[in-house]
N, CA, C, O and CB atoms as a CASP TS submission, in Angstrom:
PFRMAT TS
TARGET T0000
AUTHOR 0000-0000-0000
METHOD Language model
MODEL 1
PARENT N/A
ATOM      1  N   MET     1       0.839  -1.186   0.000  1.00  0.00           N
ATOM      2  CA  MET     1       0.000   0.000   0.000  1.00  0.00           C
ATOM      3  C   MET     1       0.879   1.242   0.000  1.00  0.00           C
ATOM      4  O   MET     1       1.813   1.342   0.796  1.00  0.00           O
ATOM      5  CB  MET     1      -0.952   0.002   1.215  1.00  0.00           C
ATOM      6  N   THR     2       0.594   2.169  -0.867  1.00  0.00           N
ATOM      7  CA  THR     2       1.332   3.422  -0.915  1.00  0.00           C
ATOM      8  C   THR     2       0.405   4.548  -0.494  1.00  0.00           C
ATOM      9  O   THR     2      -0.596   4.817  -1.157  1.00  0.00           O
ATOM     10  CB  THR     2       1.913   3.681  -2.330  1.00  0.00           C
ATOM     11  N   ALA     3       0.738   5.204   0.608  1.00  0.00           N
ATOM     12  CA  ALA     3      -0.067   6.323   1.080  1.00  0.00           C
ATOM     13  C   ALA     3       0.356   7.584   0.347  1.00  0.00           C
ATOM     14  O   ALA     3       1.546   7.857   0.191  1.00  0.00           O
ATOM     15  CB  ALA     3       0.072   6.505   2.611  1.00  0.00           C
ATOM     16  N   THR     4      -0.625   8.342  -0.098  1.00  0.00           N
ATOM     17  CA  THR     4      -0.307   9.573  -0.808  1.00  0.00           C
ATOM     18  C   THR     4      -0.662  10.806   0.006  1.00  0.00           C
ATOM     19  O   THR     4      -0.172  11.897  -0.284  1.00  0.00           O
ATOM     20  CB  THR     4      -1.029   9.609  -2.135  1.00  0.00           C
ATOM     21  N   ARG     5      -1.493  10.656   1.005  1.00  0.00           N
ATOM     22  CA  ARG     5      -1.863  11.769   1.871  1.00  0.00           C
ATOM     23  C   ARG     5      -1.724  11.319   3.313  1.00  0.00           C
ATOM     24  O   ARG     5      -1.943  10.145   3.609  1.00  0.00           O
ATOM     25  CB  ARG     5      -3.309  12.262   1.577  1.00  0.00           C
ATOM     26  N   PRO     6      -1.361  12.230   4.233  1.00  0.00           N
ATOM     27  CA  PRO     6      -1.187  11.847   5.635  1.00  0.00           C
ATOM     28  C   PRO     6      -2.384  11.112   6.223  1.00  0.00           C
ATOM     29  O   PRO     6      -2.202  10.236   7.069  1.00  0.00           O
ATOM     30  CB  PRO     6      -0.910  13.064   6.456  1.00  0.00           C
ATOM     31  N   ALA     7      -3.601  11.442   5.801  1.00  0.00           N
ATOM     32  CA  ALA     7      -4.781  10.789   6.359  1.00  0.00           C
ATOM     33  C   ALA     7      -4.799   9.297   6.058  1.00  0.00           C
ATOM     34  O   ALA     7      -5.428   8.532   6.788  1.00  0.00           O
ATOM     35  CB  ALA     7      -6.040  11.438   5.821  1.00  0.00           C
ATOM     36  N   GLU     8      -4.125   8.873   5.002  1.00  0.00           N
ATOM     37  CA  GLU     8      -4.120   7.462   4.635  1.00  0.00           C
ATOM     38  C   GLU     8      -3.185   6.620   5.490  1.00  0.00           C
ATOM     39  O   GLU     8      -3.260   5.392   5.450  1.00  0.00           O
ATOM     40  CB  GLU     8      -3.740   7.319   3.198  1.00  0.00           C
ATOM     41  N   PHE     9      -2.318   7.244   6.252  1.00  0.00           N
ATOM     42  CA  PHE     9      -1.373   6.482   7.066  1.00  0.00           C
ATOM     43  C   PHE     9      -2.053   5.698   8.169  1.00  0.00           C
ATOM     44  O   PHE     9      -1.513   4.685   8.614  1.00  0.00           O
ATOM     45  CB  PHE     9      -0.351   7.404   7.666  1.00  0.00           C
ATOM     46  N   SER    10      -3.223   6.131   8.628  1.00  0.00           N
ATOM     47  CA  SER    10      -3.894   5.426   9.710  1.00  0.00           C
ATOM     48  C   SER    10      -4.365   4.042   9.264  1.00  0.00           C
ATOM     49  O   SER    10      -4.692   3.209  10.109  1.00  0.00           O
ATOM     50  CB  SER    10      -5.077   6.246  10.218  1.00  0.00           C
ATOM     51  N   ASN    11      -4.407   3.782   7.969  1.00  0.00           N
ATOM     52  CA  ASN    11      -4.836   2.487   7.461  1.00  0.00           C
ATOM     53  C   ASN    11      -3.707   1.473   7.391  1.00  0.00           C
ATOM     54  O   ASN    11      -3.950   0.306   7.086  1.00  0.00           O
ATOM     55  CB  ASN    11      -5.444   2.652   6.104  1.00  0.00           C
ATOM     56  N   VAL    12      -2.489   1.888   7.664  1.00  0.00           N
ATOM     57  CA  VAL    12      -1.332   1.002   7.553  1.00  0.00           C
ATOM     58  C   VAL    12      -1.186   0.199   8.839  1.00  0.00           C
ATOM     59  O   VAL    12      -1.182   0.761   9.935  1.00  0.00           O
ATOM     60  CB  VAL    12      -0.037   1.811   7.260  1.00  0.00           C
ATOM     61  N   SER    13      -1.065  -1.119   8.699  1.00  0.00           N
ATOM     62  CA  SER    13      -0.837  -1.936   9.883  1.00  0.00           C
ATOM     63  C   SER    13       0.664  -2.086  10.089  1.00  0.00           C
ATOM     64  O   SER    13       1.413  -2.299   9.135  1.00  0.00           O
ATOM     65  CB  SER    13      -1.525  -3.328   9.748  1.00  0.00           C
ATOM     66  N   VAL    14       1.098  -1.971  11.342  1.00  0.00           N
ATOM     67  CA  VAL    14       2.519  -2.035  11.665  1.00  0.00           C
ATOM     68  C   VAL    14       2.766  -3.264  12.520  1.00  0.00           C
ATOM     69  O   VAL    14       2.091  -3.480  13.526  1.00  0.00           O
ATOM     70  CB  VAL    14       2.992  -0.745  12.395  1.00  0.00           C
ATOM     71  N   THR    15       3.736  -4.065  12.114  1.00  0.00           N
ATOM     72  CA  THR    15       4.159  -5.217  12.906  1.00  0.00           C
ATOM     73  C   THR    15       5.493  -4.877  13.535  1.00  0.00           C
ATOM     74  O   THR    15       6.482  -4.697  12.824  1.00  0.00           O
ATOM     75  CB  THR    15       4.256  -6.517  12.037  1.00  0.00           C
ATOM     76  N   PRO    16       5.541  -4.783  14.881  1.00  0.00           N
ATOM     77  CA  PRO    16       6.820  -4.454  15.527  1.00  0.00           C
ATOM     78  C   PRO    16       7.896  -5.475  15.181  1.00  0.00           C
ATOM     79  O   PRO    16       7.652  -6.682  15.204  1.00  0.00           O
ATOM     80  CB  PRO    16       6.647  -4.378  17.049  1.00  0.00           C
ATOM     81  N   VAL    17       9.071  -4.987  14.865  1.00  0.00           N
ATOM     82  CA  VAL    17      10.206  -5.836  14.535  1.00  0.00           C
ATOM     83  C   VAL    17      11.195  -5.756  15.687  1.00  0.00           C
ATOM     84  O   VAL    17      11.574  -4.664  16.110  1.00  0.00           O
ATOM     85  CB  VAL    17      10.869  -5.410  13.183  1.00  0.00           C
ATOM     86  N   ASN    18      11.608  -6.899  16.188  1.00  0.00           N
ATOM     87  CA  ASN    18      12.570  -6.959  17.291  1.00  0.00           C
ATOM     88  C   ASN    18      12.156  -6.098  18.480  1.00  0.00           C
ATOM     89  O   ASN    18      13.004  -5.532  19.171  1.00  0.00           O
ATOM     90  CB  ASN    18      13.936  -6.526  16.807  1.00  0.00           C
ATOM     91  N   ASN    19      10.854  -6.003  18.714  1.00  0.00           N
ATOM     92  CA  ASN    19      10.308  -5.233  19.838  1.00  0.00           C
ATOM     93  C   ASN    19      10.685  -3.757  19.802  1.00  0.00           C
ATOM     94  O   ASN    19      10.758  -3.118  20.851  1.00  0.00           O
ATOM     95  CB  ASN    19      10.776  -5.828  21.136  1.00  0.00           C
ATOM     96  N   LEU    20      10.927  -3.204  18.617  1.00  0.00           N
ATOM     97  CA  LEU    20      11.206  -1.777  18.481  1.00  0.00           C
ATOM     98  C   LEU    20       9.900  -1.004  18.610  1.00  0.00           C
ATOM     99  O   LEU    20       8.861  -1.473  18.145  1.00  0.00           O
ATOM    100  CB  LEU    20      11.903  -1.467  17.124  1.00  0.00           C
ATOM    101  N   PRO    21       9.933   0.172  19.232  1.00  0.00           N
ATOM    102  CA  PRO    21       8.703   0.959  19.322  1.00  0.00           C
ATOM    103  C   PRO    21       8.278   1.444  17.936  1.00  0.00           C
ATOM    104  O   PRO    21       9.125   1.785  17.110  1.00  0.00           O
ATOM    105  CB  PRO    21       8.895   2.159  20.275  1.00  0.00           C
ATOM    106  N   ALA    22       6.974   1.475  17.682  1.00  0.00           N
ATOM    107  CA  ALA    22       6.432   1.975  16.419  1.00  0.00           C
ATOM    108  C   ALA    22       5.549   3.172  16.731  1.00  0.00           C
ATOM    109  O   ALA    22       4.744   3.125  17.661  1.00  0.00           O
ATOM    110  CB  ALA    22       5.629   0.865  15.654  1.00  0.00           C
ATOM    111  N   HIS    23       5.693   4.243  15.963  1.00  0.00           N
ATOM    112  CA  HIS    23       4.930   5.468  16.174  1.00  0.00           C
ATOM    113  C   HIS    23       4.266   5.878  14.871  1.00  0.00           C
ATOM    114  O   HIS    23       4.899   5.860  13.815  1.00  0.00           O
ATOM    115  CB  HIS    23       5.837   6.604  16.707  1.00  0.00           C
ATOM    116  N   ASP    24       3.011   6.241  14.940  1.00  0.00           N
ATOM    117  CA  ASP    24       2.275   6.709  13.780  1.00  0.00           C
ATOM    118  C   ASP    24       2.667   8.160  13.507  1.00  0.00           C
ATOM    119  O   ASP    24       2.545   9.010  14.390  1.00  0.00           O
ATOM    120  CB  ASP    24       0.738   6.572  13.998  1.00  0.00           C
ATOM    121  N   ALA    25       3.131   8.447  12.305  1.00  0.00           N
ATOM    122  CA  ALA    25       3.585   9.797  11.963  1.00  0.00           C
ATOM    123  C   ALA    25       2.467  10.818  12.083  1.00  0.00           C
ATOM    124  O   ALA    25       2.711  11.955  12.484  1.00  0.00           O
ATOM    125  CB  ALA    25       4.150   9.822  10.553  1.00  0.00           C
ATOM    126  N   THR    26       1.235  10.428  11.740  1.00  0.00           N
ATOM    127  CA  THR    26       0.132  11.389  11.855  1.00  0.00           C
ATOM    128  C   THR    26      -0.207  11.671  13.310  1.00  0.00           C
ATOM    129  O   THR    26      -0.695  12.755  13.628  1.00  0.00           O
ATOM    130  CB  THR    26      -1.108  10.870  11.125  1.00  0.00           C
ATOM    131  N   ALA    27       0.042  10.722  14.191  1.00  0.00           N
ATOM    132  CA  ALA    27      -0.158  10.982  15.621  1.00  0.00           C
ATOM    133  C   ALA    27       0.908  11.953  16.122  1.00  0.00           C
ATOM    134  O   ALA    27       0.619  12.838  16.927  1.00  0.00           O
ATOM    135  CB  ALA    27      -0.116   9.658  16.438  1.00  0.00           C
ATOM    136  N   LEU    28       2.141  11.786  15.644  1.00  0.00           N
ATOM    137  CA  LEU    28       3.211  12.700  16.038  1.00  0.00           C
ATOM    138  C   LEU    28       2.939  14.118  15.556  1.00  0.00           C
ATOM    139  O   LEU    28       3.278  15.084  16.240  1.00  0.00           O
ATOM    140  CB  LEU    28       4.548  12.215  15.494  1.00  0.00           C
ATOM    141  N   THR    29       2.331  14.244  14.385  1.00  0.00           N
ATOM    142  CA  THR    29       2.041  15.569  13.834  1.00  0.00           C
ATOM    143  C   THR    29       0.639  16.049  14.197  1.00  0.00           C
ATOM    144  O   THR    29       0.216  17.120  13.760  1.00  0.00           O
ATOM    145  CB  THR    29       2.199  15.550  12.324  1.00  0.00           C
ATOM    146  N   GLN    30      -0.073  15.271  14.985  1.00  0.00           N
ATOM    147  CA  GLN    30      -1.439  15.576  15.418  1.00  0.00           C
ATOM    148  C   GLN    30      -2.348  15.888  14.232  1.00  0.00           C
ATOM    149  O   GLN    30      -3.135  16.835  14.267  1.00  0.00           O
ATOM    150  CB  GLN    30      -1.434  16.755  16.392  1.00  0.00           C
ATOM    151  N   GLY    31      -2.227  15.081  13.189  1.00  0.00           N
ATOM    152  CA  GLY    31      -3.065  15.219  12.017  1.00  0.00           C
ATOM    153  C   GLY    31      -2.563  16.230  11.002  1.00  0.00           C
ATOM    154  O   GLY    31      -3.131  16.343   9.915  1.00  0.00           O
ATOM    155  N   GLY    32      -1.519  16.961  11.330  1.00  0.00           N
ATOM    156  CA  GLY    32      -0.945  17.937  10.400  1.00  0.00           C
ATOM    157  C   GLY    32       0.134  17.297   9.565  1.00  0.00           C
ATOM    158  O   GLY    32       0.101  16.094   9.308  1.00  0.00           O
ATOM    159  N   ASN    33       1.100  18.104   9.139  1.00  0.00           N
ATOM    160  CA  ASN    33       2.181  17.525   8.343  1.00  0.00           C
ATOM    161  C   ASN    33       3.564  17.829   8.905  1.00  0.00           C
ATOM    162  O   ASN    33       4.568  17.510   8.270  1.00  0.00           O
ATOM    163  CB  ASN    33       2.097  18.027   6.929  1.00  0.00           C
ATOM    164  N   GLN    34       3.635  18.454  10.109  1.00  0.00           N
ATOM    165  CA  GLN    34       4.933  18.729  10.715  1.00  0.00           C
ATOM    166  C   GLN    34       4.888  18.530  12.225  1.00  0.00           C
ATOM    167  O   GLN    34       3.853  18.715  12.866  1.00  0.00           O
ATOM    168  CB  GLN    34       5.383  20.151  10.386  1.00  0.00           C
ATOM    169  N   ALA    35       6.033  18.151  12.770  1.00  0.00           N
ATOM    170  CA  ALA    35       6.195  18.032  14.219  1.00  0.00           C
ATOM    171  C   ALA    35       7.654  18.316  14.561  1.00  0.00           C
ATOM    172  O   ALA    35       8.553  18.079  13.753  1.00  0.00           O
ATOM    173  CB  ALA    35       5.762  16.613  14.729  1.00  0.00           C
ATOM    174  N   LEU    36       7.870  18.817  15.749  1.00  0.00           N
ATOM    175  CA  LEU    36       9.230  19.023  16.238  1.00  0.00           C
ATOM    176  C   LEU    36       9.601  17.861  17.134  1.00  0.00           C
ATOM    177  O   LEU    36       8.796  17.400  17.944  1.00  0.00           O
ATOM    178  CB  LEU    36       9.364  20.374  16.997  1.00  0.00           C
ATOM    179  N   ILE    37      10.828  17.394  16.980  1.00  0.00           N
ATOM    180  CA  ILE    37      11.349  16.296  17.796  1.00  0.00           C
ATOM    181  C   ILE    37      12.624  16.799  18.455  1.00  0.00           C
ATOM    182  O   ILE    37      13.498  17.353  17.788  1.00  0.00           O
ATOM    183  CB  ILE    37      11.615  14.994  16.936  1.00  0.00           C
ATOM    184  N   VAL    38      12.728  16.605  19.765  1.00  0.00           N
ATOM    185  CA  VAL    38      13.888  17.089  20.514  1.00  0.00           C
ATOM    186  C   VAL    38      14.718  15.891  20.965  1.00  0.00           C
ATOM    187  O   VAL    38      14.193  14.924  21.516  1.00  0.00           O
ATOM    188  CB  VAL    38      13.449  17.953  21.739  1.00  0.00           C
ATOM    189  N   LEU    39      16.020  15.975  20.720  1.00  0.00           N
ATOM    190  CA  LEU    39      16.970  14.955  21.151  1.00  0.00           C
ATOM    191  C   LEU    39      18.218  15.653  21.653  1.00  0.00           C
ATOM    192  O   LEU    39      18.873  16.380  20.906  1.00  0.00           O
ATOM    193  CB  LEU    39      17.308  13.963  19.997  1.00  0.00           C
ATOM    194  N   ASN    40      18.547  15.435  22.908  1.00  0.00           N
ATOM    195  CA  ASN    40      19.741  16.041  23.514  1.00  0.00           C
ATOM    196  C   ASN    40      19.805  17.553  23.276  1.00  0.00           C
ATOM    197  O   ASN    40      20.838  18.091  22.877  1.00  0.00           O
ATOM    198  CB  ASN    40      21.002  15.380  22.957  1.00  0.00           C
ATOM    199  N   GLU    41      18.700  18.209  23.525  1.00  0.00           N
ATOM    200  CA  GLU    41      18.580  19.667  23.392  1.00  0.00           C
ATOM    201  C   GLU    41      18.699  20.171  21.957  1.00  0.00           C
ATOM    202  O   GLU    41      18.777  21.379  21.736  1.00  0.00           O
ATOM    203  CB  GLU    41      19.628  20.332  24.229  1.00  0.00           C
ATOM    204  N   GLN    42      18.714  19.273  20.984  1.00  0.00           N
ATOM    205  CA  GLN    42      18.704  19.632  19.564  1.00  0.00           C
ATOM    206  C   GLN    42      17.275  19.453  19.049  1.00  0.00           C
ATOM    207  O   GLN    42      16.607  18.475  19.384  1.00  0.00           O
ATOM    208  CB  GLN    42      19.727  18.753  18.735  1.00  0.00           C
ATOM    209  N   VAL    43      16.814  20.397  18.238  1.00  0.00           N
ATOM    210  CA  VAL    43      15.444  20.348  17.718  1.00  0.00           C
ATOM    211  C   VAL    43      15.477  19.933  16.248  1.00  0.00           C
ATOM    212  O   VAL    43      16.217  20.505  15.447  1.00  0.00           O
ATOM    213  CB  VAL    43      14.733  21.728  17.884  1.00  0.00           C
ATOM    214  N   TYR    44      14.668  18.932  15.906  1.00  0.00           N
ATOM    215  CA  TYR    44      14.556  18.424  14.550  1.00  0.00           C
ATOM    216  C   TYR    44      13.127  18.636  14.060  1.00  0.00           C
ATOM    217  O   TYR    44      12.185  18.632  14.852  1.00  0.00           O
ATOM    218  CB  TYR    44      14.951  16.924  14.481  1.00  0.00           C
ATOM    219  N   ASN    45      12.974  18.821  12.761  1.00  0.00           N
ATOM    220  CA  ASN    45      11.665  19.007  12.156  1.00  0.00           C
ATOM    221  C   ASN    45      11.307  17.754  11.356  1.00  0.00           C
ATOM    222  O   ASN    45      12.023  17.376  10.429  1.00  0.00           O
ATOM    223  CB  ASN    45      11.643  20.274  11.252  1.00  0.00           C
ATOM    224  N   LEU    46      10.206  17.123  11.719  1.00  0.00           N
ATOM    225  CA  LEU    46       9.699  15.972  10.979  1.00  0.00           C
ATOM    226  C   LEU    46       8.570  16.480  10.091  1.00  0.00           C
ATOM    227  O   LEU    46       7.636  17.122  10.572  1.00  0.00           O
ATOM    228  CB  LEU    46       9.207  14.818  11.946  1.00  0.00           C
ATOM    229  N   ARG    47       8.657  16.192   8.795  1.00  0.00           N
ATOM    230  CA  ARG    47       7.643  16.676   7.864  1.00  0.00           C
ATOM    231  C   ARG    47       7.142  15.529   7.008  1.00  0.00           C
ATOM    232  O   ARG    47       7.927  14.705   6.538  1.00  0.00           O
ATOM    233  CB  ARG    47       8.202  17.805   6.980  1.00  0.00           C
ATOM    234  N   ILE    48       5.829  15.479   6.806  1.00  0.00           N
ATOM    235  CA  ILE    48       5.216  14.525   5.898  1.00  0.00           C
ATOM    236  C   ILE    48       4.958  15.273   4.590  1.00  0.00           C
ATOM    237  O   ILE    48       4.254  16.282   4.578  1.00  0.00           O
ATOM    238  CB  ILE    48       3.884  13.910   6.499  1.00  0.00           C
ATOM    239  N   THR    49       5.520  14.785   3.505  1.00  0.00           N
ATOM    240  CA  THR    49       5.369  15.451   2.212  1.00  0.00           C
ATOM    241  C   THR    49       4.022  15.092   1.582  1.00  0.00           C
ATOM    242  O   THR    49       3.332  14.181   2.039  1.00  0.00           O
ATOM    243  CB  THR    49       6.527  15.064   1.264  1.00  0.00           C
ATOM    244  N   ARG    50       3.662  15.821   0.531  1.00  0.00           N
ATOM    245  CA  ARG    50       2.423  15.523  -0.195  1.00  0.00           C
ATOM    246  C   ARG    50       2.478  14.139  -0.826  1.00  0.00           C
ATOM    247  O   ARG    50       1.441  13.525  -1.075  1.00  0.00           O
ATOM    248  CB  ARG    50       2.167  16.580  -1.277  1.00  0.00           C
ATOM    249  N   ALA    51       3.679  13.650  -1.082  1.00  0.00           N
ATOM    250  CA  ALA    51       3.841  12.311  -1.663  1.00  0.00           C
ATOM    251  C   ALA    51       3.813  11.216  -0.603  1.00  0.00           C
ATOM    252  O   ALA    51       3.963  10.037  -0.925  1.00  0.00           O
ATOM    253  CB  ALA    51       5.146  12.234  -2.440  1.00  0.00           C
ATOM    254  N   GLY    52       3.622  11.599   0.666  1.00  0.00           N
ATOM    255  CA  GLY    52       3.547  10.599   1.738  1.00  0.00           C
ATOM    256  C   GLY    52       4.903  10.131   2.235  1.00  0.00           C
ATOM    257  O   GLY    52       5.002   9.066   2.844  1.00  0.00           O
ATOM    258  N   LYS    53       5.943  10.904   1.988  1.00  0.00           N
ATOM    259  CA  LYS    53       7.286  10.565   2.462  1.00  0.00           C
ATOM    260  C   LYS    53       7.587  11.353   3.735  1.00  0.00           C
ATOM    261  O   LYS    53       6.968  12.385   3.996  1.00  0.00           O
ATOM    262  CB  LYS    53       8.356  10.859   1.366  1.00  0.00           C
ATOM    263  N   LEU    54       8.532  10.865   4.517  1.00  0.00           N
ATOM    264  CA  LEU    54       8.968  11.561   5.727  1.00  0.00           C
ATOM    265  C   LEU    54      10.313  12.213   5.492  1.00  0.00           C
ATOM    266  O   LEU    54      11.211  11.618   4.897  1.00  0.00           O
ATOM    267  CB  LEU    54       9.043  10.597   6.921  1.00  0.00           C
ATOM    268  N   ILE    55      10.445  13.451   5.966  1.00  0.00           N
ATOM    269  CA  ILE    55      11.714  14.161   5.915  1.00  0.00           C
ATOM    270  C   ILE    55      12.019  14.637   7.326  1.00  0.00           C
ATOM    271  O   ILE    55      11.183  15.274   7.966  1.00  0.00           O
ATOM    272  CB  ILE    55      11.672  15.360   4.896  1.00  0.00           C
ATOM    273  N   LEU    56      13.215  14.328   7.808  1.00  0.00           N
ATOM    274  CA  LEU    56      13.670  14.767   9.120  1.00  0.00           C
ATOM    275  C   LEU    56      14.871  15.680   8.924  1.00  0.00           C
ATOM    276  O   LEU    56      15.892  15.259   8.379  1.00  0.00           O
ATOM    277  CB  LEU    56      14.027  13.552  10.037  1.00  0.00           C
ATOM    278  N   THR    57      14.751  16.938   9.369  1.00  0.00           N
ATOM    279  CA  THR    57      15.829  17.893   9.216  1.00  0.00           C
ATOM    280  C   THR    57      16.158  18.530  10.567  1.00  0.00           C
ATOM    281  O   THR    57      15.324  18.579  11.471  1.00  0.00           O
ATOM    282  CB  THR    57      15.456  18.970   8.182  1.00  0.00           C
ATOM    283  N   LYS    58      17.383  19.011  10.675  1.00  0.00           N
ATOM    284  CA  LYS    58      17.843  19.648  11.898  1.00  0.00           C
ATOM    285  C   LYS    58      17.657  21.137  11.782  1.00  0.00           C
ATOM    286  O   LYS    58      17.984  21.875  12.712  1.00  0.00           O
ATOM    287  CB  LYS    58      19.309  19.306  12.188  1.00  0.00           C
TER
END
């Protein structure tokens, strides 16, 4: 399945691999297309593109 809009991501089933945590990108962005992620006091921007791809930038 290829998602083309963020709303379609909720239909994707995720099977955890090696007990790694799985996070829904639309939940992280609260239904929008961007979210900020903080790691060690550094702020990163997570963006969902119109093509349904994820981009993470510092």
